[in-house]
Short mmCIF file of the C-alpha atoms (twelve columns), coordinates in Angstrom:
data_MODEL
# 
_entry.id   MODEL 
# 
loop_
_atom_site.group_PDB 
_atom_site.id 
_atom_site.type_symbol 
_atom_site.label_atom_id 
_atom_site.label_alt_id 
_atom_site.label_comp_id 
_atom_site.label_asym_id 
_atom_site.label_seq_id 
_atom_site.Cartn_x 
_atom_site.Cartn_y 
_atom_site.Cartn_z 
_atom_site.pdbx_PDB_model_num 
ATOM 1   C CA . MET A 1   27.364 5.584   -177.735 1 
ATOM 2   C CA . ASP A 2   29.340 8.667   -176.765 1 
ATOM 3   C CA . THR A 3   31.034 7.879   -173.459 1 
ATOM 4   C CA . SER A 4   32.011 11.229  -172.040 1 
ATOM 5   C CA . SER A 5   34.376 9.662   -169.542 1 
ATOM 6   C CA . THR A 6   36.748 8.308   -172.151 1 
ATOM 7   C CA . SER A 7   36.097 9.859   -175.515 1 
ATOM 8   C CA . GLY A 8   37.618 13.320  -175.073 1 
ATOM 9   C CA . SER A 9   36.847 14.373  -178.657 1 
ATOM 10  C CA . ARG A 10  34.927 13.387  -181.741 1 
ATOM 11  C CA . THR A 11  37.993 13.333  -184.021 1 
ATOM 12  C CA . LYS A 12  39.125 10.193  -185.831 1 
ATOM 13  C CA . PRO A 13  40.360 7.639   -183.282 1 
ATOM 14  C CA . ALA A 14  44.143 7.391   -182.976 1 
ATOM 15  C CA . LEU A 15  44.112 3.703   -183.915 1 
ATOM 16  C CA . PHE A 16  42.523 4.450   -187.292 1 
ATOM 17  C CA . GLU A 17  44.943 7.326   -187.827 1 
ATOM 18  C CA . TYR A 18  47.860 4.982   -187.181 1 
ATOM 19  C CA . ALA A 19  46.871 1.982   -189.273 1 
ATOM 20  C CA . TYR A 20  44.455 0.660   -191.860 1 
ATOM 21  C CA . ILE A 21  41.992 -1.910  -190.521 1 
ATOM 22  C CA . ARG A 22  39.871 -3.497  -193.204 1 
ATOM 23  C CA . LYS A 23  36.817 -4.614  -191.216 1 
ATOM 24  C CA . ILE A 24  36.641 -3.502  -187.591 1 
ATOM 25  C CA . GLU A 25  33.754 -5.891  -186.868 1 
ATOM 26  C CA . ASP A 26  35.833 -8.911  -187.914 1 
ATOM 27  C CA . THR A 27  38.813 -7.516  -186.028 1 
ATOM 28  C CA . LEU A 28  36.802 -7.276  -182.821 1 
ATOM 29  C CA . ARG A 29  35.462 -10.812 -183.194 1 
ATOM 30  C CA . GLU A 30  39.006 -12.090 -183.704 1 
ATOM 31  C CA . LEU A 31  40.179 -10.402 -180.516 1 
ATOM 32  C CA . ALA A 32  37.164 -11.580 -178.501 1 
ATOM 33  C CA . SER A 33  37.720 -15.185 -179.590 1 
ATOM 34  C CA . LEU A 34  41.379 -15.058 -178.534 1 
ATOM 35  C CA . ALA A 35  40.899 -13.289 -175.180 1 
ATOM 36  C CA . MET A 36  39.480 -14.646 -171.940 1 
ATOM 37  C CA . ASN A 37  35.737 -15.024 -172.156 1 
ATOM 38  C CA . GLU A 38  33.709 -12.043 -170.985 1 
ATOM 39  C CA . SER A 39  30.695 -10.060 -172.110 1 
ATOM 40  C CA . TRP A 40  31.513 -7.186  -174.459 1 
ATOM 41  C CA . GLU A 41  27.908 -6.192  -175.275 1 
ATOM 42  C CA . TYR A 42  25.682 -3.402  -173.977 1 
ATOM 43  C CA . HIS A 43  22.514 -4.610  -172.302 1 
ATOM 44  C CA . HIS A 44  20.475 -1.425  -172.008 1 
ATOM 45  C CA . THR A 45  21.638 0.760   -174.895 1 
ATOM 46  C CA . PRO A 46  21.136 0.139   -178.627 1 
ATOM 47  C CA . PHE A 47  24.383 0.200   -180.607 1 
ATOM 48  C CA . ASP A 48  24.994 -0.282  -184.315 1 
ATOM 49  C CA . LYS A 49  28.248 -2.261  -183.996 1 
ATOM 50  C CA . PRO A 50  28.960 -5.658  -182.438 1 
ATOM 51  C CA . LEU A 51  30.950 -5.895  -179.204 1 
ATOM 52  C CA . PRO A 52  30.729 -2.156  -178.388 1 
ATOM 53  C CA . ILE A 53  32.561 -2.437  -175.060 1 
ATOM 54  C CA . LEU A 54  35.483 -4.160  -176.751 1 
ATOM 55  C CA . TYR A 55  35.389 -1.577  -179.555 1 
ATOM 56  C CA . SER A 56  35.707 1.255   -177.039 1 
ATOM 57  C CA . TYR A 57  38.324 -0.646  -175.041 1 
ATOM 58  C CA . LEU A 58  40.558 -1.194  -178.073 1 
ATOM 59  C CA . LEU A 59  40.341 2.403   -179.299 1 
ATOM 60  C CA . HIS A 60  41.011 3.995   -175.927 1 
ATOM 61  C CA . THR A 61  43.729 1.515   -174.988 1 
ATOM 62  C CA . PHE A 62  45.588 2.426   -178.169 1 
ATOM 63  C CA . HIS A 63  45.067 6.139   -177.442 1 
ATOM 64  C CA . ARG A 64  46.709 5.681   -174.045 1 
ATOM 65  C CA . ILE A 65  49.478 3.490   -175.503 1 
ATOM 66  C CA . LYS A 66  50.240 6.189   -178.055 1 
ATOM 67  C CA . ASP A 67  50.392 8.833   -175.304 1 
ATOM 68  C CA . GLU A 68  52.835 6.648   -173.370 1 
ATOM 69  C CA . GLN A 69  54.914 5.923   -176.479 1 
ATOM 70  C CA . LYS A 70  54.568 2.163   -176.026 1 
ATOM 71  C CA . ILE A 71  54.055 1.263   -179.687 1 
ATOM 72  C CA . LEU A 72  57.042 -0.888  -180.620 1 
ATOM 73  C CA . GLU A 73  58.243 -0.434  -184.217 1 
ATOM 74  C CA . ILE A 74  61.026 -2.580  -185.676 1 
ATOM 75  C CA . GLU A 75  61.747 -2.306  -189.394 1 
ATOM 76  C CA . ARG A 76  58.488 -3.168  -191.197 1 
ATOM 77  C CA . TYR A 77  56.601 -4.458  -188.179 1 
ATOM 78  C CA . SER A 78  55.014 -2.857  -185.125 1 
ATOM 79  C CA . CYS A 79  52.885 -3.994  -182.228 1 
ATOM 80  C CA . PHE A 80  51.334 -2.912  -178.957 1 
ATOM 81  C CA . ASN A 81  50.086 -4.684  -175.858 1 
ATOM 82  C CA . THR A 82  46.265 -4.832  -175.811 1 
ATOM 83  C CA . GLY A 83  46.160 -5.408  -172.055 1 
ATOM 84  C CA . LEU A 84  44.052 -8.535  -172.615 1 
ATOM 85  C CA . VAL A 85  45.120 -12.134 -172.031 1 
ATOM 86  C CA . THR A 86  44.092 -15.576 -173.225 1 
ATOM 87  C CA . GLU A 87  42.451 -18.182 -171.007 1 
ATOM 88  C CA . ASN A 88  45.996 -19.403 -170.233 1 
ATOM 89  C CA . GLN A 89  47.079 -15.883 -169.203 1 
ATOM 90  C CA . GLN A 90  49.200 -15.194 -172.286 1 
ATOM 91  C CA . GLU A 91  49.344 -11.510 -173.198 1 
ATOM 92  C CA . ILE A 92  47.745 -10.500 -176.496 1 
ATOM 93  C CA . PHE A 93  49.404 -8.072  -178.917 1 
ATOM 94  C CA . MET A 94  48.077 -6.282  -181.986 1 
ATOM 95  C CA . LEU A 95  50.485 -6.728  -184.884 1 
ATOM 96  C CA . PHE A 96  50.910 -4.347  -187.837 1 
ATOM 97  C CA . LYS A 97  53.036 -4.360  -190.974 1 
ATOM 98  C CA . LYS A 98  54.209 -1.394  -193.024 1 
ATOM 99  C CA . GLY A 99  53.141 -1.263  -196.644 1 
ATOM 100 C CA . GLU A 100 53.431 1.336   -199.388 1 
ATOM 101 C CA . ARG A 101 50.642 3.425   -197.845 1 
ATOM 102 C CA . GLY A 102 51.608 3.021   -194.198 1 
ATOM 103 C CA . TRP A 103 50.801 0.618   -191.395 1 
ATOM 104 C CA . TYR A 104 48.046 -1.958  -191.706 1 
ATOM 105 C CA . PHE A 105 46.669 -4.505  -189.248 1 
ATOM 106 C CA . VAL A 106 47.894 -8.091  -189.640 1 
ATOM 107 C CA . GLU A 107 46.552 -10.111 -186.703 1 
ATOM 108 C CA . PHE A 108 46.350 -10.464 -182.936 1 
ATOM 109 C CA . CYS A 109 49.175 -12.567 -181.501 1 
ATOM 110 C CA . LYS A 110 49.787 -14.352 -178.235 1 
ATOM 111 C CA . GLU A 111 53.172 -13.666 -176.663 1 
ATOM 112 C CA . SER A 112 54.277 -17.187 -177.658 1 
ATOM 113 C CA . ASP A 113 53.331 -16.656 -181.312 1 
ATOM 114 C CA . GLY A 114 56.204 -16.996 -183.801 1 
ATOM 115 C CA . ASN A 115 55.448 -13.540 -185.218 1 
ATOM 116 C CA . MET A 116 56.391 -11.996 -181.879 1 
ATOM 117 C CA . SER A 117 59.942 -13.408 -182.121 1 
ATOM 118 C CA . ARG A 118 60.731 -10.386 -184.294 1 
ATOM 119 C CA . PHE A 119 60.664 -8.287  -181.130 1 
ATOM 120 C CA . SER A 120 63.416 -8.940  -178.594 1 
ATOM 121 C CA . ASN A 121 61.417 -7.128  -175.902 1 
ATOM 122 C CA . LEU A 122 57.633 -7.073  -175.895 1 
ATOM 123 C CA . PRO A 123 55.853 -3.783  -175.159 1 
ATOM 124 C CA . GLU A 124 54.193 -3.156  -171.819 1 
ATOM 125 C CA . GLN A 125 50.486 -2.604  -171.348 1 
ATOM 126 C CA . ALA A 126 48.929 0.815   -170.800 1 
ATOM 127 C CA . GLN A 127 49.097 2.369   -167.329 1 
ATOM 128 C CA . TYR A 128 46.418 4.704   -166.021 1 
ATOM 129 C CA . PHE A 129 47.605 5.505   -162.505 1 
ATOM 130 C CA . THR A 130 50.815 5.820   -160.502 1 
ATOM 131 C CA . ASP A 131 49.342 5.694   -156.997 1 
ATOM 132 C CA . PRO A 132 47.177 2.609   -156.265 1 
ATOM 133 C CA . SER A 133 45.374 4.552   -153.516 1 
ATOM 134 C CA . GLU A 134 43.626 6.481   -156.300 1 
ATOM 135 C CA . LEU A 135 41.607 3.340   -156.963 1 
ATOM 136 C CA . ILE A 136 40.168 3.172   -153.435 1 
ATOM 137 C CA . PHE A 137 37.401 5.441   -152.172 1 
ATOM 138 C CA . ASP A 138 38.557 7.226   -149.008 1 
ATOM 139 C CA . ASP A 139 35.423 7.295   -146.847 1 
ATOM 140 C CA . ARG A 140 37.063 9.807   -144.505 1 
ATOM 141 C CA . LEU A 141 36.587 12.496  -147.148 1 
ATOM 142 C CA . PRO A 142 33.236 14.242  -147.639 1 
ATOM 143 C CA . LEU A 143 31.305 13.889  -150.868 1 
ATOM 144 C CA . ARG A 144 30.105 17.158  -152.388 1 
ATOM 145 C CA . LEU A 145 27.547 16.988  -155.173 1 
ATOM 146 C CA . ASN A 146 26.379 19.569  -157.654 1 
ATOM 147 C CA . ILE A 147 22.789 18.335  -157.561 1 
ATOM 148 C CA . ASP A 148 21.475 21.288  -159.541 1 
ATOM 149 C CA . HIS A 149 23.816 20.469  -162.402 1 
ATOM 150 C CA . ILE A 150 23.015 16.750  -162.280 1 
ATOM 151 C CA . ILE A 151 19.270 17.379  -162.428 1 
ATOM 152 C CA . GLU A 152 19.240 20.347  -164.786 1 
ATOM 153 C CA . ASP A 153 21.908 19.191  -167.243 1 
ATOM 154 C CA . GLN A 154 20.072 17.529  -170.134 1 
ATOM 155 C CA . ASP A 155 22.653 14.776  -170.681 1 
ATOM 156 C CA . ASN A 156 22.567 13.783  -167.020 1 
ATOM 157 C CA . PHE A 157 18.803 14.014  -166.670 1 
ATOM 158 C CA . GLU A 158 18.078 11.911  -169.766 1 
ATOM 159 C CA . ARG A 159 19.912 9.004   -168.133 1 
ATOM 160 C CA . PHE A 160 17.513 8.855   -165.183 1 
ATOM 161 C CA . PRO A 161 14.805 6.154   -165.122 1 
ATOM 162 C CA . GLU A 162 11.530 7.406   -166.603 1 
ATOM 163 C CA . MET A 163 9.635  7.000   -163.343 1 
ATOM 164 C CA . ILE A 164 12.201 9.195   -161.570 1 
ATOM 165 C CA . LYS A 165 12.197 11.892  -164.259 1 
ATOM 166 C CA . SER A 166 8.437  12.290  -163.843 1 
ATOM 167 C CA . LEU A 167 8.675  13.120  -160.124 1 
ATOM 168 C CA . PRO A 168 8.189  16.693  -158.828 1 
ATOM 169 C CA . LYS A 169 11.568 18.362  -158.391 1 
ATOM 170 C CA . LEU A 170 11.573 18.302  -154.578 1 
ATOM 171 C CA . GLN A 171 10.686 14.617  -154.500 1 
ATOM 172 C CA . LEU A 172 13.323 13.896  -157.149 1 
ATOM 173 C CA . VAL A 173 15.992 15.693  -155.093 1 
ATOM 174 C CA . ASN A 174 14.989 13.791  -151.956 1 
ATOM 175 C CA . THR A 175 15.119 10.488  -153.850 1 
ATOM 176 C CA . PHE A 176 18.548 11.351  -155.219 1 
ATOM 177 C CA . ASN A 177 19.864 12.347  -151.783 1 
ATOM 178 C CA . GLY A 178 18.541 9.089   -150.349 1 
ATOM 179 C CA . ALA A 179 20.364 7.151   -153.049 1 
ATOM 180 C CA . ILE A 180 23.591 8.996   -152.206 1 
ATOM 181 C CA . GLN A 181 23.263 8.152   -148.504 1 
ATOM 182 C CA . HIS A 182 22.660 4.514   -149.425 1 
ATOM 183 C CA . ALA A 183 25.715 4.528   -151.717 1 
ATOM 184 C CA . ASN A 184 27.908 6.020   -148.974 1 
ATOM 185 C CA . LYS A 185 26.928 3.202   -146.638 1 
ATOM 186 C CA . ARG A 186 27.736 0.612   -149.287 1 
ATOM 187 C CA . VAL A 187 31.153 2.119   -149.963 1 
ATOM 188 C CA . LYS A 188 31.985 2.103   -146.252 1 
ATOM 189 C CA . ARG A 189 31.001 -1.564  -146.001 1 
ATOM 190 C CA . SER A 190 33.037 -2.601  -149.035 1 
ATOM 191 C CA . TYR A 191 35.764 -0.709  -150.888 1 
ATOM 192 C CA . LYS A 192 34.907 -2.768  -153.999 1 
ATOM 193 C CA . THR A 193 31.690 -0.789  -154.335 1 
ATOM 194 C CA . ALA A 194 33.587 2.214   -155.753 1 
ATOM 195 C CA . ILE A 195 34.872 1.204   -159.191 1 
ATOM 196 C CA . PRO A 196 37.655 3.198   -160.910 1 
ATOM 197 C CA . GLN A 197 37.373 4.624   -164.383 1 
ATOM 198 C CA . PHE A 198 39.779 6.662   -166.500 1 
ATOM 199 C CA . TYR A 199 38.369 10.033  -167.536 1 
ATOM 200 C CA . ARG A 200 39.741 12.008  -170.458 1 
ATOM 201 C CA . GLY A 201 37.965 15.205  -171.498 1 
ATOM 202 C CA . TYR A 202 38.553 18.649  -172.904 1 
ATOM 203 C CA . ASN A 203 39.165 19.926  -169.369 1 
ATOM 204 C CA . VAL A 204 41.412 16.953  -168.470 1 
ATOM 205 C CA . PRO A 205 43.304 16.197  -171.714 1 
ATOM 206 C CA . HIS A 206 45.813 13.847  -170.080 1 
ATOM 207 C CA . GLY A 207 43.194 11.968  -168.099 1 
ATOM 208 C CA . GLN A 208 42.465 11.299  -164.442 1 
ATOM 209 C CA . ILE A 209 41.146 8.502   -162.260 1 
ATOM 210 C CA . GLN A 210 37.542 8.836   -161.149 1 
ATOM 211 C CA . LEU A 211 35.422 6.490   -159.057 1 
ATOM 212 C CA . LEU A 212 31.965 5.184   -159.916 1 
ATOM 213 C CA . ILE A 213 29.465 4.568   -157.140 1 
ATOM 214 C CA . PRO A 214 25.994 3.024   -157.537 1 
ATOM 215 C CA . LEU A 215 22.802 5.060   -157.401 1 
ATOM 216 C CA . CYS A 216 19.761 2.947   -156.514 1 
ATOM 217 C CA . LEU A 217 16.846 5.235   -157.321 1 
ATOM 218 C CA . THR A 218 13.971 2.799   -157.853 1 
ATOM 219 C CA . ASP A 219 15.061 -0.319  -155.949 1 
ATOM 220 C CA . PRO A 220 17.601 -0.412  -153.082 1 
ATOM 221 C CA . THR A 221 18.943 -3.741  -154.339 1 
ATOM 222 C CA . LYS A 222 19.593 -2.621  -157.921 1 
ATOM 223 C CA . ALA A 223 21.667 0.246   -159.319 1 
ATOM 224 C CA . ASP A 224 19.984 2.495   -161.897 1 
ATOM 225 C CA . LEU A 225 22.909 4.835   -162.555 1 
ATOM 226 C CA . ALA A 226 26.561 5.312   -161.669 1 
ATOM 227 C CA . LEU A 227 27.752 8.561   -160.115 1 
ATOM 228 C CA . ALA A 228 31.246 9.579   -161.257 1 
ATOM 229 C CA . VAL A 229 33.246 11.308  -158.515 1 
ATOM 230 C CA . CYS A 230 36.778 12.696  -158.538 1 
ATOM 231 C CA . LYS A 231 39.081 13.528  -155.650 1 
ATOM 232 C CA . GLU A 232 39.699 17.215  -155.104 1 
ATOM 233 C CA . ASP A 233 41.669 18.925  -152.337 1 
ATOM 234 C CA . GLY A 234 40.267 17.159  -149.278 1 
ATOM 235 C CA . PHE A 235 36.913 15.997  -150.700 1 
ATOM 236 C CA . TYR A 236 35.208 14.158  -153.550 1 
ATOM 237 C CA . SER A 237 33.124 16.055  -156.062 1 
ATOM 238 C CA . GLY A 238 30.363 14.626  -158.213 1 
ATOM 239 C CA . ARG A 239 28.482 16.227  -161.078 1 
ATOM 240 C CA . THR A 240 27.997 13.477  -163.672 1 
ATOM 241 C CA . CYS A 241 25.782 10.401  -163.802 1 
ATOM 242 C CA . LEU A 242 26.352 7.570   -166.272 1 
ATOM 243 C CA . THR A 243 24.108 4.775   -167.456 1 
ATOM 244 C CA . LEU A 244 25.268 1.315   -166.412 1 
ATOM 245 C CA . ASP A 245 26.346 0.541   -169.977 1 
ATOM 246 C CA . MET A 246 28.461 3.688   -170.057 1 
ATOM 247 C CA . ALA A 247 29.921 2.855   -166.642 1 
ATOM 248 C CA . ILE A 248 30.868 -0.699  -167.662 1 
ATOM 249 C CA . ASN A 249 32.321 0.649   -170.889 1 
ATOM 250 C CA . ASN A 250 34.530 3.164   -169.060 1 
ATOM 251 C CA . ALA A 251 35.522 0.992   -166.107 1 
ATOM 252 C CA . ARG A 252 36.641 -1.869  -168.370 1 
ATOM 253 C CA . LEU A 253 39.472 0.278   -169.690 1 
ATOM 254 C CA . ILE A 254 41.328 -0.177  -166.380 1 
ATOM 255 C CA . ALA A 255 40.158 -3.656  -165.395 1 
ATOM 256 C CA . LYS A 256 37.212 -6.004  -165.584 1 
ATOM 257 C CA . PRO A 257 34.856 -4.618  -162.886 1 
ATOM 258 C CA . ASP A 258 33.975 -6.614  -159.826 1 
ATOM 259 C CA . ASP A 259 30.362 -7.664  -160.260 1 
ATOM 260 C CA . GLU A 260 28.991 -6.469  -156.922 1 
ATOM 261 C CA . TRP A 261 26.677 -4.052  -158.758 1 
ATOM 262 C CA . LEU A 262 28.259 -3.148  -162.094 1 
ATOM 263 C CA . ARG A 263 27.800 -6.201  -164.264 1 
ATOM 264 C CA . PRO A 264 26.998 -6.802  -167.953 1 
# 
């Protein structure tokens, strides 16, 4: 699934440019078995690979690590911090070895693994923000939406529930506005309602923090979509809606989302 909030381009992922990985499916299963237990599957969107959330997480984490120059290379070995931990809170690293044709993946290692003794200092995990306040929705700022774009843009509109897409335009707009008012109330009651994601796109090549807020269009107790908003000069702007699978996929890059509404 193309996740517009993190993909940025359709070129070969940086991880596959850096190293040879024989079977990505087996690689993902190895990482999932080593890391703390969590769901890495989509629940509403068909996908032709196992563990699609973990797949996206690994690729985009490496992309960020590469940008931050946090790949540690010593002689014939290299590694980076995956940002994941074991059940006992040990950090997990992806280890590579240099062969005749370049780097190739060896295994995932806990920080206590003997293979990691080759590195006197272990690399740090990826960072996506410098100001923690970016992660909190400031309910003092107004929210400005480009409703016309959200409704008329084909990518956005296709993500709406079928019963909502079939409504007359005026009724659809009123339903959407009602969902926004409901979301604003939820955010004011609990800051955890707004979930951060890292957005990287052609217009923001270095990435930015956005916030995801729930849109309950068919049932006030259940989110149907996530509205992505970004902070501008004195207000929040919103023009993109994501499916819940896309939202989980993108939010997981920063941290495992609180399950108030965005849950696998």
